[in-house]
N, CA, C and O of each residue as an XYZ file, in Angstrom:
760
protein
N       9.670      2.071    -39.911
C       8.525      1.476    -39.582
C       7.391      2.182    -39.847
O       7.505      3.267    -39.277
N       6.234      2.102    -40.496
C       5.427      3.194    -40.730
C       4.077      2.811    -39.647
O       3.902      1.712    -39.121
N       3.390      3.764    -39.517
C       2.377      3.895    -38.444
C       1.012      3.749    -39.376
O       0.783      4.719    -40.098
N       0.173      2.749    -39.430
C      -0.995      2.666    -40.005
C      -2.057      2.360    -39.055
O      -1.965      1.459    -38.221
N      -3.176      3.208    -39.209
C      -4.164      3.060    -38.239
C      -4.752      1.688    -38.250
O      -5.113      1.203    -37.178
N      -4.884      1.002    -39.390
C      -5.476     -0.346    -39.417
C      -4.644     -1.368    -38.862
O      -5.020     -2.536    -38.765
N      -3.433     -0.922    -38.466
C      -2.448     -2.082    -37.745
C      -2.707     -1.983    -36.147
O      -2.298     -2.776    -35.299
N      -3.444     -0.880    -35.953
C      -3.461     -0.815    -34.373
C      -4.913     -0.688    -33.762
O      -5.741     -0.036    -34.398
N      -5.273     -1.287    -32.542
C      -6.504     -1.298    -31.961
C      -6.693     -0.645    -30.721
O      -5.802     -0.844    -29.894
N      -7.586      0.048    -30.404
C      -7.666      0.721    -29.042
C      -8.319     -0.313    -28.072
O      -9.332     -0.869    -28.497
N      -7.924     -0.609    -26.962
C      -8.388     -1.482    -26.070
C      -9.032     -0.743    -24.588
O      -8.340      0.164    -24.123
N      -9.910     -0.988    -24.082
C     -10.495     -0.098    -23.032
C     -10.471     -1.247    -21.886
O     -11.171     -2.259    -21.920
N      -9.632     -0.948    -20.963
C      -9.328     -1.857    -19.565
C      -9.237     -1.136    -18.477
O      -8.937      0.057    -18.535
N      -9.494     -1.788    -17.295
C      -9.388     -1.153    -15.870
C      -7.689     -1.345    -15.736
O      -7.074     -2.349    -16.095
N      -7.169     -0.264    -15.200
C      -5.951     -0.569    -14.819
C      -5.530      0.445    -13.480
O      -6.421      1.204    -13.100
N      -4.289      0.483    -12.797
C      -3.975      1.282    -11.790
C      -3.500      2.586    -12.297
O      -2.439      2.687    -12.913
N      -4.477      3.842    -11.977
C      -4.170      5.174    -12.629
C      -3.674      6.132    -11.744
O      -3.367      7.255    -12.143
N      -3.544      5.714    -10.320
C      -2.992      6.626     -9.289
C      -2.595      5.749     -8.145
O      -3.138      4.691     -7.824
N      -1.449      6.402     -7.504
C      -1.050      5.604     -6.364
C      -0.360      6.722     -5.345
O       0.174      7.742     -5.781
N      -0.437      6.418     -4.022
C       0.035      7.277     -2.976
C       0.042      6.617     -1.961
O      -0.619      5.593     -1.791
N       1.036      7.292     -0.907
C       1.233      6.878      0.579
C       1.577      7.891      1.424
O       2.267      8.877      1.169
N       0.938      7.518      2.662
C       0.739      8.349      3.385
C       1.371      7.862      4.948
O       0.891      6.829      5.414
N       2.482      8.622      5.791
C       2.660      8.201      7.083
C       2.218      9.001      7.962
O       2.546     10.156      7.689
N       1.462      8.889      9.149
C       1.052      9.809     10.106
C       1.497      9.435     11.513
O       1.579      8.272     11.907
N       1.761     10.455     12.200
C       2.009     10.191     13.706
C       1.015     11.229     14.552
O       0.928     12.438     14.337
N       0.422     10.616     15.375
C      -0.689     11.717     15.937
C      -0.698     11.366     17.435
O      -0.550     10.229     17.883
N      -0.920     12.655     18.259
C      -0.909     12.422     19.764
C      -2.490     12.571     20.177
O      -3.244     13.450     19.759
N      -2.801     11.590     21.027
C      -4.195     11.641     21.393
C      -4.249     11.824     23.126
O      -3.446     11.242     23.855
N      -5.119     12.552     23.539
C      -5.168     12.897     25.089
C      -6.325     11.916     25.515
O      -7.438     11.831     24.997
N      -5.756     11.107     26.700
C      -6.863     10.331     27.215
C      -7.059     10.752     28.826
O      -6.150     11.083     29.587
N      -8.470     10.653     29.139
C      -8.498     11.162     30.610
C      -9.099     10.024     31.386
O     -10.313      9.874     31.241
N      -8.507      9.249     32.133
C      -8.827      8.142     32.816
C      -9.750      8.510     34.112
O      -9.788      9.674     34.510
N     -10.368      7.651     34.648
C     -11.475      8.008     35.712
C     -10.694      8.491     37.036
O     -11.215      9.330     37.772
N      -9.335      7.896     37.342
C      -8.490      8.163     38.302
C      -7.298      8.683     37.849
O      -6.824      8.390     36.752
N      -6.636      9.666     38.873
C      -5.615     10.261     38.329
C      -4.216      9.018     38.350
O      -3.973      8.364     39.364
N      -3.659      8.917     37.450
C      -2.716      7.860     37.269
C      -1.256      8.215     37.891
O      -0.615      9.257     37.754
N      -0.909      6.994     38.644
C       0.541      7.003     38.967
C       1.434      6.566     38.009
O       2.441      7.246     37.811
N       1.252      5.577     37.394
C       2.052      5.068     36.575
C       1.498      4.349     35.366
O       0.366      3.877     35.472
N       2.190      4.203     34.176
C       1.377      3.756     32.839
C       2.032      2.244     32.845
O       3.257      2.158     32.937
N       1.456      1.389     32.775
C       1.751     -0.459     32.829
C       1.526     -0.877     31.323
O       2.053     -1.951     31.034
N       0.981     -0.364     30.512
C       0.760     -0.826     29.372
C      -0.173     -0.277     28.161
O      -1.367     -0.162     28.437
N       0.164      0.010     27.094
C      -0.999      0.710     26.316
C      -0.713      0.030     24.779
O       0.364      0.033     24.182
N      -1.917     -0.515     24.351
C      -2.110     -1.170     22.906
C      -3.177     -0.380     22.264
O      -3.985      0.298     22.898
N      -3.146     -0.505     20.870
C      -4.351     -0.162     20.038
C      -4.910     -1.116     19.095
O      -4.285     -1.691     18.204
N      -6.058     -1.223     19.353
C      -6.947     -2.386     18.942
C      -8.164     -1.978     18.059
O      -8.566     -0.818     17.976
N      -8.695     -3.007     17.427
C      -9.833     -2.939     16.613
C      -9.868     -1.574     15.529
O     -10.523     -0.531     15.553
N      -8.916     -2.074     14.654
C      -8.745     -0.785     13.520
C      -9.739     -1.156     12.421
O      -9.896     -2.229     11.838
N     -10.367      0.015     12.291
C     -11.349      0.027     11.030
C     -11.228      1.123     10.273
O     -11.038      2.259     10.708
N     -11.386      0.658      8.600
C     -11.096      1.961      7.900
C     -12.024      1.675      6.445
O     -12.389      0.565      6.059
N     -12.279      2.943      5.791
C     -12.554      2.754      4.341
C     -12.310      3.797      3.505
O     -12.571      4.869      4.052
N     -11.929      3.896      2.440
C     -11.437      4.718      1.539
C     -12.238      5.193      0.549
O     -13.112      4.441      0.118
N     -12.096      6.505      0.012
C     -12.873      7.036     -1.076
C     -12.154      8.211     -1.851
O     -11.475      9.050     -1.260
N     -12.339      8.209     -3.134
C     -11.714      9.500     -3.704
C     -12.204     10.772     -3.186
O     -13.402     10.998     -3.018
N     -11.222     11.643     -2.923
C     -11.743     13.042     -2.270
C     -11.664     14.186     -3.349
O     -12.420     15.157     -3.331
N     -10.572     13.961     -4.393
C     -10.472     15.049     -5.307
C      -9.738     14.285     -6.686
O      -9.627     13.060     -6.626
N      -9.390     14.783     -7.548
C      -8.422     14.426     -8.709
C      -7.110     13.823     -8.138
O      -6.528     12.879     -8.671
N      -6.696     14.448     -7.013
C      -5.278     14.329     -6.839
C      -4.982     13.655     -5.445
O      -3.841     13.496     -5.012
N      -6.342     13.206     -4.671
C      -6.175     12.761     -3.334
C      -7.186     11.858     -2.974
O      -8.319     12.154     -3.354
N      -7.012     10.620     -2.202
C      -7.922      9.787     -1.489
C      -7.899     10.149     -0.124
O      -6.898     10.558      0.464
N      -9.245      9.960      0.470
C      -9.575     10.177      1.815
C     -10.069      8.769      2.528
O     -10.924      7.946      2.201
N      -9.084      8.862      3.734
C      -9.457      7.569      4.047
C      -9.985      7.863      5.869
O      -9.284      8.456      6.689
N     -11.219      7.334      6.117
C     -11.934      7.388      7.438
C     -11.777      6.283      8.143
O     -12.098      5.189      7.680
N     -11.230      6.445      9.432
C     -11.027      5.049     10.115
C     -11.368      5.266     11.651
O     -11.705      6.371     12.076
N     -11.277      4.332     12.317
C     -11.402      4.450     13.977
C     -10.541      3.133     14.304
O     -10.276      2.127     13.645
N     -10.157      3.645     15.845
C      -9.288      2.418     16.523
C      -9.725      2.650     18.042
O     -10.392      3.622     18.394
N      -9.280      1.662     18.888
C      -9.451      1.817     20.356
C      -8.226      2.022     20.928
O      -7.382      1.201     20.568
N      -7.864      2.835     21.687
C      -6.537      2.985     22.519
C      -6.932      2.252     23.844
O      -7.916      2.739     24.401
N      -6.466      1.386     24.335
C      -6.387      0.609     25.557
C      -5.146      1.042     26.711
O      -3.974      0.751     26.473
N      -5.484      1.659     27.787
C      -4.173      2.076     28.707
C      -4.565      1.371     29.746
O      -5.691      1.471     30.233
N      -3.523      0.482     30.233
C      -3.463     -0.001     31.736
C      -2.574      0.804     32.655
O      -1.375      0.904     32.394
N      -3.141      1.423     33.796
C      -2.275      2.035     34.476
C      -2.678      1.815     35.829
O      -3.746      1.258     36.082
N      -1.741      2.294     36.887
C      -1.933      2.231     38.106
C      -2.325      3.841     38.928
O      -1.844      4.923     38.591
N      -3.003      3.685     39.705
C      -3.314      4.726     40.534
C      -3.501      4.583     41.874
O      -3.667      3.430     42.273
N      -3.519      5.652     42.833
C      -3.661      5.779     44.288
C      -2.452      5.237     44.861
O      -2.494      4.337     45.699
N      -1.178      5.841     44.369
C      -0.010      5.332     44.857
C       0.345      4.081     44.395
O       0.964      3.376     45.191
N       0.098      3.626     43.279
C       0.522      2.255     42.663
C      -0.186      1.213     43.266
O       0.187      0.048     43.126
N      -1.432      1.593     44.098
C      -1.954      0.224     44.901
C      -3.141     -0.354     44.111
O      -3.757     -1.373     44.426
N      -3.345      0.309     43.204
C      -4.665     -0.014     42.697
C      -4.493     -0.070     41.048
O      -3.909      0.929     40.627
N      -4.875     -1.023     40.025
C      -4.745     -0.605     38.685
C      -6.366     -0.700     37.800
O      -7.352     -1.314     38.206
N      -6.285     -0.102     36.838
C      -7.575     -0.144     36.128
C      -7.100      0.224     34.605
O      -6.161      0.988     34.379
N      -7.930     -0.469     33.521
C      -7.821      0.068     31.994
C      -8.741      0.963     31.422
O      -9.952      0.766     31.311
N      -8.099      1.976     31.056
C      -9.192      3.177     30.308
C      -9.199      2.905     28.535
O      -8.248      2.957     27.755
N     -10.321      2.672     28.330
C     -10.413      2.686     26.568
C     -10.924      3.929     26.154
O     -11.775      4.493     26.842
N     -10.509      4.414     25.122
C     -10.486      5.629     24.309
C     -10.950      5.195     22.887
O     -10.039      4.740     22.195
N     -12.270      5.246     22.269
C     -12.570      5.233     20.881
C     -11.894      6.394     20.231
O     -12.173      7.501     20.692
N     -11.010      6.325     19.185
C     -10.754      7.382     18.413
C     -10.872      7.118     16.761
O     -10.547      6.151     16.073
N     -11.496      8.436     16.426
C     -11.896      8.392     14.808
C     -10.762      9.319     14.407
O     -10.367     10.237     15.127
N     -10.231      9.003     13.137
C      -9.488     10.150     12.100
C      -9.939      9.872     10.784
O     -10.771      9.027     10.454
N      -9.203     10.800      9.937
C      -9.294     11.125      8.761
C      -8.321     11.663      8.101
O      -8.025     12.855      8.181
N      -7.558     10.548      7.162
C      -6.253     10.867      6.630
C      -6.518     11.459      5.027
O      -7.293     10.908      4.245
N      -5.857     12.478      4.758
C      -5.925     12.611      3.088
C      -4.408     12.076      2.595
O      -3.326     12.398      3.087
N      -4.638     11.239      1.565
C      -3.650     10.637      1.144
C      -3.231     11.306     -0.378
O      -3.942     10.974     -1.327
N      -2.138     12.202     -0.617
C      -2.011     12.745     -1.896
C      -1.402     11.579     -2.942
O      -0.523     10.758     -2.678
N      -2.098     11.742     -4.157
C      -1.512     10.833     -5.340
C      -0.132     11.302     -5.861
O       0.004     12.441     -6.307
N       0.759     10.534     -5.810
C       1.970     10.843     -6.331
C       2.258     10.673     -7.811
O       2.927     11.326     -8.613
N       1.485      9.511     -7.903
C       1.482      9.023     -9.460
C       0.019      8.996    -10.024
O      -0.814      8.180     -9.628
N      -0.251     10.011    -11.043
C      -1.679     10.052    -11.433
C      -1.767      9.820    -12.948
O      -0.905     10.458    -13.554
N      -2.449      9.196    -13.603
C      -2.687      8.971    -14.963
C      -3.916      9.742    -15.421
O      -5.090      9.495    -15.147
N      -3.292     10.980    -16.371
C      -4.555     11.890    -16.837
C      -5.254     11.572    -17.915
O      -6.072     12.334    -18.431
N      -4.917     10.162    -18.420
C      -5.703      9.783    -19.457
C      -6.803      8.881    -19.283
O      -6.980      7.938    -20.055
N      -7.660      9.159    -18.161
C      -8.787      8.240    -17.814
C      -9.893      8.465    -18.813
O      -9.881      9.437    -19.568
N     -10.696      7.702    -18.811
C     -11.928      7.748    -19.577
C     -13.232      8.406    -18.922
O     -14.099      9.060    -19.501
N     -13.154      8.079    -17.621
C     -14.356      8.461    -17.266
C     -13.969      8.780    -15.710
O     -12.796      8.537    -15.427
N     -14.726      9.249    -14.751
C     -14.559      9.670    -13.447
C     -15.087      8.645    -12.476
O     -15.240      9.121    -11.351
N     -15.440      7.249    -12.605
C     -15.805      6.205    -11.926
C     -14.732      5.347    -11.723
O     -14.374      4.467    -12.505
N     -14.139      5.672    -10.468
C     -12.948      5.117     -9.836
C     -13.109      3.943     -8.602
O     -13.978      4.024     -7.734
N     -12.231      2.974     -8.679
C     -12.352      2.096     -7.643
C     -11.134      2.604     -6.425
O     -10.116      3.202     -6.773
N     -11.346      2.358     -5.388
C      -9.839      2.848     -4.412
C      -9.696      1.608     -3.686
O     -10.647      0.963     -3.244
N      -8.560      1.316     -3.585
C      -7.908      0.109     -2.749
C      -6.944      0.697     -1.684
O      -5.814      1.105     -1.951
N      -7.414      0.700     -0.649
C      -6.476      1.075      0.542
C      -5.727      0.109      1.330
O      -6.441     -0.664      1.968
N      -4.467     -0.046      1.448
C      -3.854     -1.198      2.339
C      -3.013     -0.678      3.448
O      -2.196      0.203      3.182
N      -3.129     -1.151      4.734
C      -2.064     -0.678      5.791
C      -0.939     -1.316      5.468
O      -0.802     -2.508      5.189
N      -0.032     -0.355      5.524
C       1.548     -0.643      5.491
C       1.925     -0.787      7.160
O       2.615     -1.731      7.544
N       1.455      0.138      8.009
C       1.865     -0.015      9.435
C       0.486      0.148     10.151
O       0.011      1.283     10.134
N      -0.251     -0.888     10.807
C      -1.380     -0.668     11.579
C      -1.189      0.506     12.727
O      -0.017      0.728     13.033
N      -2.024      1.142     13.278
C      -2.006      1.965     14.174
C      -1.146      1.259     15.382
O      -1.306      0.087     15.721
N      -0.321      2.060     15.903
C       0.440      1.503     16.786
C       1.066      2.599     18.030
O       1.633      3.664     17.783
N       0.844      2.124     19.185
C       1.518      3.033     20.134
C       2.936      3.216     20.159
O       3.679      2.241     20.276
N       3.451      4.583     20.040
C       4.990      4.700     19.906
C       5.369      5.197     21.324
O       6.485      4.890     21.742
N       4.517      5.961     22.128
C       4.806      6.580     23.479
C       3.457      6.685     24.446
O       2.512      7.389     24.090
N       3.438      6.177     25.294
C       2.441      6.608     26.434
C       3.000      7.242     27.562
O       3.891      6.638     28.158
N       2.553      8.612     28.060
C       3.118      9.028     29.275
C       1.959      9.950     29.810
O       1.089     10.438     29.089
N       2.050     10.101     31.000
C       1.320     10.936     32.110
C       1.765     12.342     31.844
O       2.926     12.719     32.005
N       0.680     13.174     31.387
C       0.666     14.554     31.168
C       1.371     15.424     32.619
O       1.135     15.080     33.777
N       2.003     16.254     32.341
C       2.589     17.042     33.198
C       1.899     17.242     34.788
O       2.275     17.006     35.936
N       0.615     17.844     34.111
C      -0.317     18.108     35.251
C      -0.828     16.858     36.054
O      -1.305     16.967     37.184
N      -0.693     15.637     35.378
C      -0.832     14.417     36.264
C      -2.297     13.797     35.916
O      -2.433     12.609     36.208
N      -3.280     14.385     35.395
C      -4.771     13.729     35.288
C      -4.752     13.268     34.161
O      -5.579     12.358     34.086
N      -4.143     13.456     33.085
C      -4.351     12.939     31.687
C      -3.113     12.235     31.219
O      -1.997     12.522     31.654
N      -3.362     11.192     30.212
C      -2.251     10.486     29.525
C      -2.346     10.831     28.014
O      -3.377     10.792     27.342
N      -1.098     11.176     27.585
C      -0.822     11.417     26.244
C      -0.261     10.122     25.377
O       0.639      9.401     25.810
N      -0.810      9.950     24.293
C      -0.626      8.719     23.674
C      -0.215      9.032     22.164
O      -1.038      9.536     21.399
N       1.005      8.738     21.782
C       1.598      8.981     20.394
C       1.376      7.697     19.539
O       1.969      6.658     19.832
N       0.528      7.768     18.489
C      -0.042      6.793     17.441
C       0.819      6.912     16.015
O       1.211      8.004     15.603
N       1.035      5.818     15.399
C       1.572      5.914     14.012
C       0.783      4.933     13.193
O       0.251      3.888     13.568
N       0.808      5.376     12.220
C       0.073      4.564     10.969
C       0.432      4.859      9.809
O       0.875      5.996      9.649
N       0.353      3.885      8.567
C       0.685      4.087      7.527
C      -0.168      3.509      6.442
O      -0.583      2.366      6.636
N      -0.525      4.171      5.229
C      -1.483      3.556      4.199
C      -0.723      3.817      2.866
O       0.107      4.721      2.768
N      -1.049      2.977      1.841
C      -0.783      3.035      0.572
C      -2.154      2.755     -0.213
O      -2.944      1.874      0.126
N      -2.332      3.597     -1.282
C      -3.528      3.487     -1.781
C      -3.166      3.246     -3.356
O      -2.080      3.497     -3.880
N      -4.332      2.699     -3.995
C      -4.131      2.649     -5.534
C      -5.614      3.063     -6.003
O      -6.607      2.815     -5.320
N      -5.655      3.760     -7.318
C      -6.944      4.194     -7.593
C      -6.888      3.322     -9.124
O      -5.907      3.199     -9.859
N      -8.175      2.816     -9.308
C      -8.203      1.808    -10.628
C      -9.329      2.522    -11.219
O     -10.289      2.917    -10.557
N      -9.183      2.695    -12.587
C     -10.089      3.226    -13.464
C     -10.084      2.677    -14.961
O      -9.379      1.723    -15.288
N     -10.899      3.330    -15.820
C     -10.929      2.755    -17.039
C      -9.989      3.472    -17.884
O     -10.168      4.689    -17.896
N      -8.985      3.008    -18.630
C      -8.014      3.943    -19.592
C      -8.066      3.173    -21.011
O      -8.778      2.175    -21.118
N      -7.300      3.650    -22.104
C      -7.191      2.911    -23.345
C      -5.895      2.879    -23.457
O      -5.089      3.729    -23.079
N      -5.636      1.529    -24.169
C      -4.254      0.930    -24.580
C      -4.315      0.841    -26.264
O      -5.255      0.410    -26.932
N      -3.352      1.244    -26.628
C      -3.059      1.280    -28.103
C      -2.145      0.021    -28.537
O      -0.963     -0.048    -28.199
N      -2.804     -0.995    -29.335
C      -1.863     -2.335    -29.231
C      -1.852     -2.670    -30.875
O      -2.813     -2.869    -31.619
N      -0.530     -2.660    -31.148
C      -0.507     -3.248    -32.631
C      -0.840     -4.852    -32.895
O      -0.418     -5.833    -32.282
N      -1.654     -4.781    -33.906
C      -2.147     -5.934    -34.425
C      -1.297     -6.729    -35.472
O      -1.090     -6.238    -36.582
N      -0.838     -7.872    -35.144
C       0.001     -8.605    -36.190
C      -0.678     -9.616    -36.788
O      -1.000    -10.528    -36.026
N      -1.042     -9.744    -38.111
C      -1.758    -10.650    -38.680
C      -1.400    -12.391    -38.325
O      -0.201    -12.647    -38.209
N      -2.143    -13.268    -38.196
C      -1.578    -14.559    -37.836
C      -0.217    -15.182    -38.901
O       0.765    -15.828    -38.535
N      -0.487    -14.839    -39.951
C       0.561    -15.280    -40.733
C       2.131    -14.807    -40.464
O       3.220    -15.366    -40.594
N       1.682    -13.452    -40.008
C       3.072    -12.623    -39.560
C       3.567    -13.172    -38.063
O       4.743    -13.310    -37.725
N       2.532    -13.418    -37.345
C       2.893    -13.814    -35.998
C       3.191    -15.092    -35.993
O       3.755    -15.348    -34.929
N       3.074    -16.165    -36.764
C       3.406    -17.533    -36.978
C       5.051    -17.586    -37.147
O       5.898    -18.296    -36.604
N       5.152    -16.382    -38.271
C       6.699    -16.136    -38.730
C       7.483    -15.743    -37.675
O       8.615    -16.212    -37.553
N       6.977    -14.831    -36.783
C       7.599    -14.232    -35.606
C       7.972    -15.385    -34.636
O       9.137    -15.528    -34.264
N       6.995    -16.186    -34.239
C       7.424    -17.370    -33.369
C       8.433    -18.247    -33.874
O       9.358    -18.612    -33.148
N       8.302    -18.691    -35.314
C       9.221    -19.671    -35.925
C      10.734    -18.893    -35.830
O      11.707    -19.595    -35.554
N      10.872    -17.811    -36.002
C      12.185    -17.150    -36.219
C      12.663    -16.206    -35.037
O      13.590    -15.397    -35.084
N      11.871    -16.471    -34.023
C      12.060    -15.935    -32.572
C      13.802    -15.901    -32.121
O      14.246    -14.862    -31.634
N      14.550    -16.891    -32.290
C      15.875    -16.852    -31.962
C      16.702    -15.982    -32.866
O      17.595    -15.241    -32.457
N      16.341    -16.123    -34.135
C      17.044    -15.087    -34.956
C      16.893    -13.664    -34.970
O      17.752    -12.873    -35.361
N      15.237    -13.243    -34.320
C      15.000    -11.813    -34.278
C      15.706    -11.308    -33.107
O      16.237    -10.198    -33.158
N      15.759    -12.062    -32.004
C      16.431    -11.591    -30.842
C      17.854    -11.839    -30.616
O      18.459    -11.477    -29.607
N      18.378    -12.494    -31.637
C      19.825    -12.806    -31.539
C      20.322    -13.993    -30.406
O      21.369    -13.913    -29.763
N      19.435    -14.996    -30.320
C      19.640    -16.140    -29.174
C      19.989    -17.157    -30.020
O      19.885    -18.255    -29.473
N      20.365    -17.194    -31.158
C      21.213    -18.632    -31.749
C      22.156    -19.013    -30.887
O      22.693    -18.060    -30.322
N      22.551    -20.077    -30.583
C      23.713    -20.483    -30.016
C      24.464    -21.544    -30.967
O      24.055    -22.639    -31.352
N      25.898    -20.779    -31.277
C      26.820    -21.370    -31.982
C      27.230    -22.766    -31.520
O      26.963    -23.201    -30.400
N      27.909    -23.449    -32.476
C      28.326    -24.809    -32.176
C      29.639    -24.689    -31.080
O      29.707    -25.389    -30.069
N      30.471    -23.866    -31.392
C      31.478    -23.483    -30.416
C      31.044    -23.103    -28.881
O      31.668    -23.449    -27.878
N      30.030    -22.440    -28.903
C      29.170    -22.128    -27.558
C      28.747    -23.312    -26.949
O      28.909    -23.506    -25.745
N      28.229    -24.100    -27.682
C      27.778    -25.532    -27.193
C      28.848    -26.369    -26.621
O      28.659    -27.026    -25.597
N      30.138    -26.360    -27.354
C      31.171    -27.230    -26.861
C      31.788    -26.701    -25.685
O      32.549    -27.430    -25.050
N      31.557    -25.496    -25.298
C      31.954    -24.716    -24.017
C      31.271    -25.249    -22.886
O      31.935    -25.480    -21.876
N      29.918    -25.504    -22.899
C      29.089    -25.776    -21.973
C      29.519    -26.730    -20.956
O      29.603    -27.887    -21.368
N      29.772    -26.563    -19.902
C      30.265    -27.464    -18.662
C      29.097    -28.320    -18.322
O      28.134    -27.657    -17.935
N      28.921    -29.542    -18.355
C      27.889    -30.335    -18.243
C      27.720    -31.009    -16.668
O      26.671    -31.421    -16.174
N      29.222    -30.988    -15.972
C      29.516    -31.385    -15.012
C      29.539    -30.484    -13.815
O      30.495    -30.617    -13.050
N      28.647    -29.607    -13.549
C      28.698    -28.550    -12.930
C      27.894    -28.865    -11.556
O      28.026    -28.097    -10.603
N      27.219    -29.787    -11.488
C      26.802    -29.973    -10.347
C      27.689    -31.349     -9.404
O      28.183    -32.233    -10.103
N      27.810    -31.433     -8.222
C      28.336    -32.082     -7.690
C      27.808    -33.671     -7.236
O      26.755    -33.827     -6.617
N      28.665    -34.774     -7.624
C      27.762    -36.192     -7.160
C      27.959    -36.191     -5.700
O      28.824    -35.772     -4.930
N      26.555    -36.969     -5.579
C      26.649    -37.184     -4.054
C      27.100    -38.699     -3.864
O      26.986    -39.416     -4.858
N      27.496    -39.145     -2.939
C      28.060    -40.508     -2.851
C      26.956    -41.257     -1.873
O      27.102    -42.441     -1.570
């Protein structure tokens, strides 16, 4: 098959030109107003984030969430909820990157695979602070302009390809194969 420039066209299009994924575990220290006796519950809510390109090889995600801890104090006679607003920054390395981009104007899409979630919440050994272990996971896609090289087939050749499709791909069914087709493969209902 010969390669003639006139038979090909360059098409400029937007495509995924980079992908990455990052899982993070982080421990936060929360200081309640009272010395906790026991932890009754912990949850993470109000997660917000945005992503942008940091470098040619990574995406930066800035985000925040609230940690709510329900705890007892005063020898388990009273309860209270403490809320801590946490800000974070994750750098997601791009494991897949297309080097053939046309320009540096990228769109970044970040999706949460694992919302920030409390793995463990425990009272510090000294007893006046609470340690909260949180996990989160992101996947990112970078979209940019790239070029595709497409073979152009004249319409009269394309029509021929469509008509002879079965022969080209070897999908012609013989009479013998048709005779062997079982038509009663479905059970009849009464």
